[in-house]
C-alpha positions in Angstrom: 62.6 130.1 103.9 62.8 127.9 107.0 66.0 126.7 108.4 67.7 124.1 106.2 69.9 121.2 106.8 72.0 119.4 104.2 71.9 115.7 105.0 74.3 112.9 103.8 72.4 109.5 103.5 74.3 106.3 103.2 73.0 105.6 99.4 76.5 105.6 97.8 75.2 108.5 95.5 78.2 110.8 96.5 75.7 113.7 97.4 73.6 115.2 100.0 70.1 116.3 100.1 68.6 119.4 101.5 65.7 119.0 104.2 63.7 121.8 106.0 64.0 121.9 109.8 60.6 122.1 111.4 60.1 124.4 114.2 60.0 121.9 117.0 63.5 120.7 115.9 65.4 124.1 115.6 68.1 124.2 118.1 68.1 120.5 118.1 69.5 119.9 114.7 73.0 120.8 114.3 76.0 120.0 112.0 77.0 116.6 112.8 73.7 115.4 114.1 72.2 112.0 113.2 68.7 112.6 111.8 65.8 110.6 110.2 64.4 111.9 107.0 61.9 110.8 104.5 63.4 109.5 101.3 61.2 108.2 98.5 58.4 106.3 100.3 60.6 105.1 103.2 62.6 106.6 106.3 66.3 106.8 106.3 69.1 107.7 108.6 71.6 110.4 107.6 74.0 113.0 109.1 73.8 116.8 108.8 76.9 118.0 107.0 76.0 121.6 106.3 73.3 124.0 107.4 73.3 126.5 104.4 71.2 129.7 104.4 69.0 128.8 101.3 68.5 126.0 99.0 68.1 125.8 95.1 65.0 123.5 95.5 61.9 125.6 96.1 59.9 122.9 98.3 61.8 120.7 100.8 60.7 117.7 102.9 61.2 118.0 106.5 63.3 116.3 109.0 61.5 113.7 111.0 63.5 113.4 114.1 66.9 113.9 115.6 68.4 110.6 116.7 71.4 111.8 118.6 71.3 114.2 121.7 74.4 115.7 120.6 76.4 116.0 117.3 78.5 112.9 116.3 80.6 114.8 113.9 82.4 118.1 114.3 82.5 120.6 111.4 86.4 119.8 111.3 85.9 116.2 111.0 83.5 116.8 108.2 85.7 118.9 106.3 88.4 116.1 106.8 86.1 113.5 105.5 85.3 115.8 102.3 89.0 116.0 101.6 89.4 112.2 102.0 86.7 111.6 99.6 88.2 114.1 97.1 91.9 112.9 97.5 91.3 109.2 97.9 88.7 109.0 95.1 85.7 107.6 97.1 82.1 108.5 97.9 81.4 111.1 100.7 79.5 108.5 102.5 82.4 106.0 102.4 84.6 108.7 103.8 82.2 109.3 106.5 82.2 105.7 107.5 85.8 106.0 108.3 85.1 108.8 110.6 82.5 106.9 112.6 83.0 103.5 114.2 80.3 100.9 112.8 79.1 100.5 116.4 78.0 104.1 116.4 76.8 104.2 113.0 74.4 101.1 113.2 73.1 101.8 116.7 73.1 98.0 117.4 74.6 98.6 120.8 73.3 100.7 123.4 74.4 102.3 126.7 74.7 99.8 129.4 72.4 100.3 132.3 72.4 99.1 135.9 69.9 99.3 138.8 71.0 101.5 141.4 69.4 101.6 145.0 69.6 104.6 147.4 67.8 105.8 150.4 65.0 108.1 150.2 65.7 111.7 151.3 65.0 113.0 154.8 65.2 109.8 156.8 66.3 109.9 160.4 69.0 107.2 160.3 69.8 107.6 163.9 66.4 106.3 164.9 65.9 104.0 162.1 69.2 101.9 162.1 69.0 100.9 166.0 65.4 99.8 165.3 66.3 97.3 162.4 69.6 96.3 163.9 67.9 95.1 167.1 65.2 93.4 165.1 65.1 90.2 163.2 65.6 91.9 159.8 69.5 91.8 160.0 69.9 91.9 156.1 67.7 94.8 155.7 69.8 96.6 158.6 73.0 95.8 156.7 71.6 97.3 153.5 70.4 100.3 155.3 73.8 100.9 157.0 75.7 100.3 153.6 73.6 102.8 151.8 73.8 105.2 154.7 77.7 105.2 154.8 78.5 104.6 151.3 75.7 106.2 149.1 73.7 104.6 146.2 75.0 101.0 145.4 74.1 98.9 142.4 71.5 96.1 143.0 74.2 93.6 141.9 76.5 94.7 144.7 73.8 94.6 147.3 72.5 91.0 146.4 76.0 89.6 146.7 75.7 90.7 150.5 73.9 87.3 151.4 71.2 84.9 149.9 68.2 86.9 151.3 69.4 90.3 150.1 67.1 90.3 147.0 64.0 89.9 149.2 65.4 92.3 151.7 65.4 95.0 148.9 61.9 94.3 147.9 60.8 94.7 151.6 62.6 98.0 152.0 61.2 99.4 148.6 57.6 98.6 149.9 58.2 100.2 153.1 59.2 103.6 151.2 62.9 103.5 152.7 64.7 102.9 149.4 64.0 103.7 145.7 65.6 102.1 142.6 66.7 103.9 139.5 68.5 103.1 136.3 72.0 104.5 135.8 74.4 104.1 132.7 77.6 102.3 133.4 80.6 102.3 131.3 82.0 98.9 130.1 85.7 99.4 131.0 88.4 98.1 128.8 91.1 98.6 131.7 89.3 96.6 134.2 91.9 93.8 134.3 94.7 96.2 133.9 96.1 97.8 137.0 99.1 100.5 136.8 101.1 102.2 139.2 101.1 106.1 138.8 104.4 107.3 137.2 106.1 111.0 137.1 107.9 112.6 134.4 111.5 111.5 133.9 114.6 113.6 133.6 115.4 114.3 130.0 118.6 114.0 128.2 119.9 117.0 126.3 118.3 115.6 123.0 115.1 114.8 124.7 114.9 118.2 126.0 115.7 119.9 122.7 113.0 117.9 120.9 110.4 118.7 123.7 111.2 122.4 123.6 110.8 122.3 119.7 107.4 120.7 120.1 106.1 123.0 122.7 107.1 125.9 120.8 105.1 124.4 117.8 102.0 123.7 120.0 101.7 127.6 120.6 102.8 128.6 117.1 100.5 130.4 114.6 102.4 128.8 111.7 102.7 125.0 112.6 104.6 122.6 110.4 104.3 119.0 110.9 107.2 117.5 112.9 109.4 114.6 111.7 110.8 113.4 115.1 113.5 111.1 114.0 115.1 109.2 116.9 117.0 106.0 117.0 115.4 103.2 118.6 115.7 103.4 122.4 116.2 107.2 122.3 113.4 108.0 124.5 110.7 109.1 122.0 107.9 108.0 124.3 109.1 110.1 127.3 109.2 113.2 124.9 105.5 112.2 123.7 104.3 112.1 127.4 105.8 115.4 128.4 104.5 117.1 125.1 101.2 115.9 125.9 101.2 117.1 129.6 102.0 120.6 128.0 99.1 120.2 125.5 96.8 119.5 128.4 98.0 122.2 130.4 96.8 124.4 127.5 93.3 122.9 127.9 93.6 120.8 124.7 93.2 117.1 123.8 95.8 114.5 122.2 95.8 111.7 120.0 98.5 108.9 120.3 98.6 106.5 117.4 100.4 103.1 117.3 100.8 100.9 114.3 99.8 97.6 115.9 97.0 96.6 118.2 99.7 94.6 119.9 101.4 97.7 121.1 98.3 99.4 122.2 98.1 97.6 125.8 101.8 98.6 126.8 101.4 102.1 125.2 98.1 102.7 127.1 99.5 101.4 130.4 102.5 103.9 130.2 100.0 106.7 129.4 97.5 105.9 132.0 100.4 105.5 134.6 101.0 109.1 133.7 97.6 110.6 133.1 95.2 108.2 134.8 91.6 108.2 134.0 92.0 110.9 131.3 93.2 108.3 128.8 90.9 106.3 126.6 91.5 103.6 124.1 90.1 103.0 120.7 91.0 99.8 118.5 89.4 96.9 116.9 90.1 94.5 119.7 87.6 96.1 121.9 84.2 94.5 122.4 81.5 96.5 120.5 80.2 97.7 124.1 83.7 98.8 125.2 84.0 100.6 121.8 80.7 102.3 122.0 81.4 103.6 125.5 84.8 104.6 125.0 83.8 106.7 121.8 81.0 108.3 123.8 83.2 109.3 126.6 85.6 111.0 124.1 82.7 112.8 122.4 81.2 113.9 125.8 84.6 115.4 126.7 85.2 113.1 129.6 88.7 112.1 128.6 91.6 114.1 127.1 94.0 111.5 125.6 93.2 108.7 123.1 95.6 105.9 122.4 95.0 103.4 119.6 95.5 102.2 116.0 94.8 103.8 112.8 91.0 104.5 113.3 91.7 106.3 116.5 92.9 109.2 114.5 89.2 110.1 114.1 88.5 110.4 117.8 85.9 112.9 118.3 87.7 115.7 120.1 86.4 119.2 120.0 89.7 120.8 121.0 92.4 118.9 119.5 96.0 120.2 120.2 98.3 117.3 119.4 98.4 114.3 117.2 101.3 111.7 117.6 101.9 109.1 114.9 104.5 106.6 116.4 106.4 104.4 114.0 104.8 106.6 111.4 106.6 104.6 108.7 104.7 101.5 109.3 102.5 100.0 106.4 100.0 99.0 108.9 98.8 102.7 108.9 97.7 102.4 105.4 94.1 101.2 104.9 94.3 98.8 102.0 91.3 96.6 102.2 88.3 98.9 101.9 87.5 102.5 100.6 88.8 105.1 101.4 92.2 103.7 101.1 93.8 106.1 103.4 97.2 106.5 105.1 96.8 107.6 108.7 100.2 109.5 108.7 99.0 111.7 105.7 95.5 112.1 107.1 96.9 113.1 110.4 98.8 116.0 108.7 95.6 117.1 107.2 93.5 116.9 110.4 96.3 118.9 112.1 95.8 121.4 109.4 92.3 121.7 109.8 92.2 121.8 113.6 95.4 123.8 114.0 97.1 121.1 116.0 100.5 120.0 116.2 101.5 116.7 114.4 104.2 114.6 115.2 105.7 111.8 113.1 107.9 109.8 115.2 110.1 106.9 113.8 113.7 105.5 113.8 113.3 104.9 110.0 111.2 107.7 108.3 109.5 106.8 104.9 111.3 108.5 102.0 108.3 110.6 101.6 108.5 112.1 105.3 112.3 112.4 104.9 112.2 114.4 101.8 109.4 116.8 103.1 111.8 117.3 106.2 115.1 118.0 104.0 113.0 120.3 101.7 111.6 122.1 105.0 108.1 121.3 104.5 108.4 119.4 107.8 110.1 120.5 110.8 113.0 118.0 111.3 114.1 117.0 114.9 116.8 114.4 115.4 117.7 112.2 118.4 120.7 110.0 117.7 121.5 108.7 121.1 119.9 106.2 123.2 119.0 107.1 126.9 120.7 105.9 130.1 124.0 105.6 128.1 122.7 102.5 126.2 124.5 101.8 123.1 123.1 100.8 119.8 123.7 97.1 119.2 126.5 95.7 117.2 125.1 94.3 113.8 126.9 91.5 112.1 125.9 90.1 108.6 126.1 86.3 108.4 127.0 85.2 104.9 124.9 82.0 104.5 126.6 81.0 101.2 129.9 80.8 103.2 128.2 78.9 106.0 126.8 76.3 103.4 130.4 76.0 101.9 131.9 75.3 105.5 129.3 72.7 106.4 128.4 71.3 103.1 124.8 71.9 103.0 122.5 74.9 103.6 121.5 75.9 107.1 118.5 77.5 108.6 120.1 78.4 111.8 123.7 79.2 111.1 126.6 78.0 113.2 127.4 81.5 114.3 124.0 82.4 115.4 123.6 78.9 117.1 126.7 79.7 119.2 125.6 83.1 120.1 122.1 81.8 121.1 123.9 79.3 123.5 126.1 82.1 124.8 123.2 84.3 125.8 121.3 81.4 127.2 124.2 80.5 129.5 124.4 84.2 130.4 120.7 84.1 131.3 119.9 86.7 128.8 116.8 86.7 126.5 116.8 86.2 122.6 114.6 87.5 119.9 114.4 85.4 116.5 112.9 87.2 113.5 111.4 85.5 110.4 108.7 87.5 108.6 106.8 84.4 107.4 104.4 82.3 109.4 103.7 78.5 109.1 106.0 75.4 109.0 106.9 75.0 105.4 105.9 77.3 102.4 105.1 74.6 100.0 104.2 70.9 99.5 106.0 69.3 96.5 106.4 65.8 95.1 110.0 65.2 94.0 108.8 62.4 91.6 106.2 64.0 89.5 106.8 67.8 90.4 103.3 68.3 91.8 103.1 71.3 94.0 100.0 71.9 96.2 98.4 74.9 95.1 95.2 76.7 96.2 92.4 76.2 93.6 90.9 79.8 94.4 94.1 81.7 94.5 97.3 81.6 92.4 99.4 80.8 95.6 100.9 77.7 97.0 99.5 76.3 100.4 101.6 76.8 103.6 102.1 73.7 105.7 101.2 74.1 109.4 102.6 71.1 111.3 100.9 71.6 114.5 97.6 70.5 113.1 98.9 68.7 109.9 97.2 71.2 107.8 97.7 72.9 104.5 96.5 76.5 104.8 96.1 79.2 102.1 97.3 82.5 103.6 95.3 84.5 101.1 91.8 83.0 101.4 92.1 81.0 104.5 91.2 77.6 102.7 92.2 74.6 104.8 93.0 71.0 103.8 94.5 68.1 105.7 98.0 67.5 104.4 98.4 64.5 102.4 100.7 61.6 103.4 101.3 60.7 99.5 101.3 62.6 96.2 97.6 63.2 95.2 99.0 63.1 91.7 101.2 60.0 91.4 100.7 58.6 95.0 104.4 58.7 95.8 105.0 58.7 99.5 108.4 60.8 99.1 106.5 64.0 99.2 108.4 66.9 100.7 107.6 70.1 102.7 110.0 72.7 101.5 110.7 76.4 102.8 110.4 77.7 106.3 108.3 79.7 108.6 108.2 80.7 112.4 106.6 77.5 113.2 109.6 75.6 111.6 112.0 77.8 113.5 110.3 77.0 116.7 110.6 73.2 116.0 114.3 73.6 115.2 115.2 75.8 118.2 113.4 73.2 120.5 115.7 70.5 118.8 118.9 72.4 119.3 118.0 74.0 122.7 115.5 71.5 124.4 116.0 73.1 127.6 115.1 76.8 126.4 111.7 78.2 127.1 110.2 79.4 123.7 107.4 81.6 122.9 106.1 82.2 119.3 104.1 85.4 118.1 102.5 85.4 114.8 98.9 85.6 113.4 98.4 81.7 114.1 99.2 82.0 117.8 97.8 85.5 118.4 94.2 84.5 118.0 92.4 86.0 121.0 91.9 89.4 122.5 94.5 89.1 125.1 96.9 86.7 123.2 99.3 89.8 122.6 99.4 91.3 126.0 99.7 87.9 127.8 102.5 86.9 125.7 104.3 90.0 125.9 104.0 90.2 129.6 105.3 86.5 129.9 108.3 87.3 128.0 109.0 90.7 129.8 108.7 89.0 133.2 111.4 86.4 132.0 108.8 83.7 131.5 110.7 82.5 128.5 114.2 82.7 127.0 113.6 83.0 123.3 110.8 84.8 121.4 110.1 83.8 117.8 108.1 85.9 115.7 107.0 88.0 112.7 107.1 91.6 112.0 104.7 92.2 115.1 107.6 91.6 117.3 109.8 94.0 115.3 108.8 97.4 116.6 108.1 99.3 119.8 108.7 96.5 122.2 111.1 97.2 125.1 112.6 94.3 126.7 115.9 95.1 128.7 117.0 91.7 129.1 117.2 91.1 125.4 120.9 91.0 124.3 120.6 89.0 121.0 118.4 89.5 118.1 118.7 87.1 115.1 117.2 87.6 111.7 116.8 84.3 110.0 116.2 85.3 106.4 116.9 88.8 105.8 116.5 88.4 101.9 112.9 87.7 102.3 111.6 91.1 101.5 114.7 92.2 99.5 114.1 90.9 96.1 110.3 91.2 95.6 109.4 93.2 92.4 108.7 96.4 94.2 110.7 99.7 94.0 110.3 100.3 97.7 111.7 96.8 98.5 115.1 98.2 99.6 113.4 100.8 101.8 111.0 98.3 103.3 114.0 95.9 104.1 116.1 98.5 105.7 113.2 99.9 107.8 112.3 96.4 109.1 115.7 95.4 109.9 116.8 98.5 111.6 113.5 98.2 113.7 114.1 94.7 114.8 117.7 95.3 115.5 116.7 98.0 117.8 115.0 95.3 120.3 118.5 94.5 121.3 120.6 96.1 124.0 117.9 98.3 125.5 119.2 97.7 129.0 122.5 97.9 130.8 123.9 95.0 128.8 125.1 95.5 125.2 123.3 94.1 122.2 124.1 92.0 119.4 122.3 91.6 116.1 123.1 88.8 113.7 121.6 89.1 110.0 121.5 85.9 108.0 121.7 86.8 104.3 122.6 85.3 101.0 123.3 88.7 99.6 125.5 90.3 102.3 126.8 93.1 100.0 123.5 94.5 99.1 123.5 98.3 99.9 120.4 98.0 102.0 122.1 95.5 104.1 125.3 97.2 104.3 123.5 100.4 105.4 121.8 98.4 108.1 125.1 97.0 109.3 126.7 100.5 109.6 123.5 102.2 110.9 123.9 104.6 107.9 120.4 105.9 107.5 121.2 109.1 105.8 123.6 107.6 103.4 121.2 104.8 102.3 118.5 107.4 101.9 120.5 109.7 99.9 121.4 106.7 97.5 117.7 105.7 97.6 116.5 109.1 96.7 118.9 109.5 93.8 117.6 106.4 92.3 114.0 107.3 92.8 114.7 110.6 91.2 116.3 109.0 88.3 113.3 106.7 87.7 110.8 109.7 88.5 109.2 107.5 91.3 107.6 108.4 94.5 108.4 110.6 96.5 109.2 112.6 93.4 105.7 111.8 92.0 102.6 110.5 93.5 101.3 106.9 92.3 97.7 105.8 91.8 97.0 102.0 91.3 93.5 101.3 89.5 92.5 97.5 90.0 89.8 95.6 88.5 88.6 92.1 89.6 86.1 89.6 88.4 85.6 85.8 87.7 86.7 85.8 84.1 90.2 86.9 83.4 89.7 88.3 79.9 86.6 90.4 80.9 88.6 91.9 83.8 91.4 92.8 81.5 88.6 94.2 78.9 86.9 96.3 81.5 90.2 98.0 82.9 91.3 98.6 79.4 88.1 100.7 78.6 89.0 102.9 81.8 92.6 103.0 81.0 91.8 104.3 77.5 89.6 107.0 78.8 92.6 108.1 80.8 95.1 108.0 78.1 92.8 110.0 75.8 92.1 113.0 78.2 95.1 112.9 80.8 98.3 111.5 79.0 99.8 115.0 79.3 99.2 114.9 83.1 101.2 111.6 84.1 102.5 108.4 83.1 99.8 105.8 82.4 100.6 102.2 82.5 98.5 99.1 81.8 96.3 97.0 82.2 98.7 94.3 83.7 98.1 91.2 85.6 98.4 91.7 89.1 101.2 90.0 91.1 98.8 87.7 92.7 96.6 87.2 89.6 93.9 85.1 91.2 92.5 85.5 94.6 89.4 83.8 96.2 88.3 82.6 92.6 88.6 86.2 91.3 91.2 87.5 88.9 92.9 90.9 89.4 94.6 93.2 86.9 95.7 96.8 87.5 96.8 99.9 85.8 99.3 102.4 87.3 99.5 106.2 87.1 102.6 108.1 88.2 101.8 111.9 88.4 102.1 115.2 90.3 98.5 116.0 89.8 96.9 113.6 92.0 93.6 115.4 92.7 93.2 115.9 88.9 93.2 112.1 88.5 91.3 111.1 91.4 88.4 113.5 90.4 88.6 112.3 86.9 88.4 108.5 87.9 85.4 109.3 90.0 83.7 110.7 87.1 84.6 108.0 84.6 83.7 105.3 87.4 80.2 106.7 87.5 79.8 106.3 83.7 81.2 102.7 83.2 78.6 100.1 83.7 80.5 96.9 85.0 79.1 93.4 84.7 77.6 92.0 87.9 80.3 91.1 90.5 83.0 93.0 88.7 84.7 95.7 90.6 87.0 98.6 90.3 89.3 99.8 93.3 91.2 103.1 93.4 94.3 103.1 95.7 95.9 106.5 95.9 99.5 106.3 97.3 99.5 102.5 97.4 101.9 100.6 99.5 102.3 98.0 96.9 102.0 98.5 93.3 101.6 94.9 92.0 
């Protein structure tokens, strides 16, 4: 039998097809190659996922062509994709889409070409140059001298010499003195970013101990994932940098993941300062051309380090030695919008396992899942308890807003305590961060006469009022309306905007401190590719006194002049109906508190709350992570919740609520019939947000220690159930939110 390739085609069939490799393509077709194959009466593109020695089909059609000069997917990445498809209950084609950026799969972008001009060989320049320089062709002489001294130049560079350069190039080409060729040129995402070279720093005792443990792991035959638990400001990044240097010395590559695109530029700058052009970057704010070129630089082995957000985990390194997931607890590492709904921290651990690479999960506030893995010795546990440069952890104070209200006689948004501390910091020339995890000006528009509340017709949520443009915006579907001046129902003009968001905090701060320079960071202001880096650079260079923002300012940022952090409404995430509410609140507040006092001056954090005696807030005040985690783990174990079991959310959506509930009931009944012994199956239930974009959502929940069993069963059942048109199932393994 001739050589065989097993090809995965994007047909959502969750299967690959065997094709024969014709003689003229043998050696060109490899695992990971993109190929063209006949399918039915057409031609489709696919990827070679295996090259078996035989096929159960006696007569195979032949591959038509190889589209990629070199494989686009390694064998190890394909194995990772198979694991993702199995664990996260999705088709193999969907998993493969995660492994390759869309710009690579679609081929809508090509390598950028530029025209290069160079001298022909064997010219006697000692004779030629004087002849041209003494003649009338001064521009031709200038071009010849430049090419002689500097070598090949782009046509664009030469035509910028003077207005007559273009005709001079044409004349020299006709004389046979130069020739023109095409050359690929990289679109450089670092073009506008210059960094000064940096050298390794002296390490503290804790940093050195952490680095030694990581370096031992790098050369170990039995690698465990590492949980690097370091308080904010303990110098984890310097440990990462020196661990990467050790990895590179072994001839291996490294991936550095950050949770937010906003953190990518400053992280990339630190790594470029240390490692220069060996660093590449991958994230969604790159242009298609930049992402195309960066991905191919990695695939060709032109760089050794990749920094990026979640999708950078799949960088096509062939000799991976180290994966670092910074702020590993962050929810943004979870892909929740499309299938496969993977968590980058978990997939990083699996990629490390498949490629024998060291995996570091770095954080000041580990997830309970990672913490339990560490205390039960499934992960290696490294702790860093002190800040570098003798900096102290900030003093944290809870401000009881009920007591503040009693003192003043009415509810306050900015307490007198916080106001006084802001004024003191401003007088000292220090910087301040104010944190509120809600954007907009007001959370609802309500009529006090008839009770009317402005609610989005497409979603079961209230509009948020944005004062800058006098608009009501639905933060779920993006629907926008002009804010009315009178009640749409009873026409009363005494309509009120209630609640608060970052825009309202900005307005209040301008009113109290008109002299203060204020910046705001939320998804309403960060609208362009460079918004994050420009705002952060302006604040870091003391271009503003106060930075107001949502959770995008809560982690990873290092501003030595910030001495005060104010948390406006700490209860916002504490009382949502989610068993992880206390954990998420604790993590968020510890992270945002860590922005204070990172320089020579001590830091202070004021946390405004209506429930100051809540255990999570008390733990934040005392910075008692281990005490909080022990109590939280005890409660989770009593309820048999994660991390003691896994969870799976099954969601169904459609345009008619009763039909959505009916279809999900059919699937849930199948699970109850066959697998009630393997876990707790609950539902169907209306989702916490019942209606979104004119679609209704219901969900069922599974709590089990047999995740793969349920994932495979669900994949089987979903193929059997014929849903009405425009009705969909979603399976979310290890969901962040259960509602």
